[in-house]
N, C-alpha and C positions, 0 to 999 in steps of 0.2 A: 533131636530137633522136632520130630513129629509130635512127641509128647508135649513139648513146650508150645507148639502151635495149637494143639488140641486144647490145652489149658487156656491159652489166650482167646481162642474162639469161644469157649464156654463162658469166660468172663465177659467178653463182648456181647454175647447173647443175653446174659443176665442183665448187663447194663441197659441193653435195648428194652428188655421187658420192664425194667424199673422206670425208664424214661416214658414209655408208653403208659404205664400205670399212673405216673405223676400227671401227665398231660390229660389223661382221661378224668382223673379226680378233679383237676383244675376246671375242665370243661363242665363237668357235672355241677360243681359249685357255682360257676358263672350262670349256668342255666337256671339253677335254683334261685339265684339272686334276681334274675329276670322275671321268673314266674311268681315269686313271693308276693308282690303287691297285687297281682291279679287274683291269686288264690285268697288273699286276705279280704279283698273287696267282695268277691263272690261269697265267701263264707259269712261275712258280715251281713250281706243282703239276705242270706238264708237263715240268719239267726244262729249260726254255728260259732262255737267259741274256740275250736281247735282244728287245725289242718294237719293230717298225717299223710305222709307219702307211703302209698301202698308198697312201693318197691323196697323201702327201708325199714318198715315197721313189721312186727310180727302181729298181724291182725288175723285172729282166728275166725271172726265172724263180724258182720256189720249190716246195718240196715241200708239197703240199696238206695234209699231216698237221701242218704247223707253223702253219697258219692258225688263230688262236684267236678270231677275230671273233665267231662265234656263241656261244662260251662266255663271252666278256666281256659280251656283250649279255644273255645269260641271267643272269649274275651280277648285273648292274645291276638287271635287272627283279626278280629274286628279293629283292634288298635294298630294293626299292622306293625307290631313290635318286631324289631330286627334283633336277631341274635348274632352279634359280631364277637366271636371269641377273642380273647387276648391270649396269644400263645406265648409261653415262656421261651426265652432264647436259651435253650439248653445246648450243651456241647453234644456233638454227635455221639451216639451210643457206642458205636464201634469204631475203632481206629484201624487203619490199614497198616499192617506191620511190614516194614521193609524187609528185603531179602535176608541178609545174614547179619546185619549190624544191630538188629533189634530195635531200631528207632521207629517211632510211630508217626504217621501223618494222618491228618484228619481233614475232611472237606468242610468248607464253611457252609453253615445253614443258608438255604435259599429262602428269600422271603420278600 
């Protein structure tokens, strides 16, 4: 019984990690969608033709005058853009296993 509970705990933990990663990825994509038009406008104003996210690109070196991060942030702040994430309605990552019958119960997501 102990081994079975340990396996179920490990599975529940992995499911929780998977849910958190999916939610994180979703939030990052939503944030990118919000920032894209501001970055495009600032880049166009500076005569730049491409915008690269420093966090996702392998940039070995760059001219500091091409970094538009601060201008994009200022543009978003000035526009008072709100980031209201759309959360997925995912099932709870871990289920509470009943005593000896092996049935599972899960809490309803609050929202």
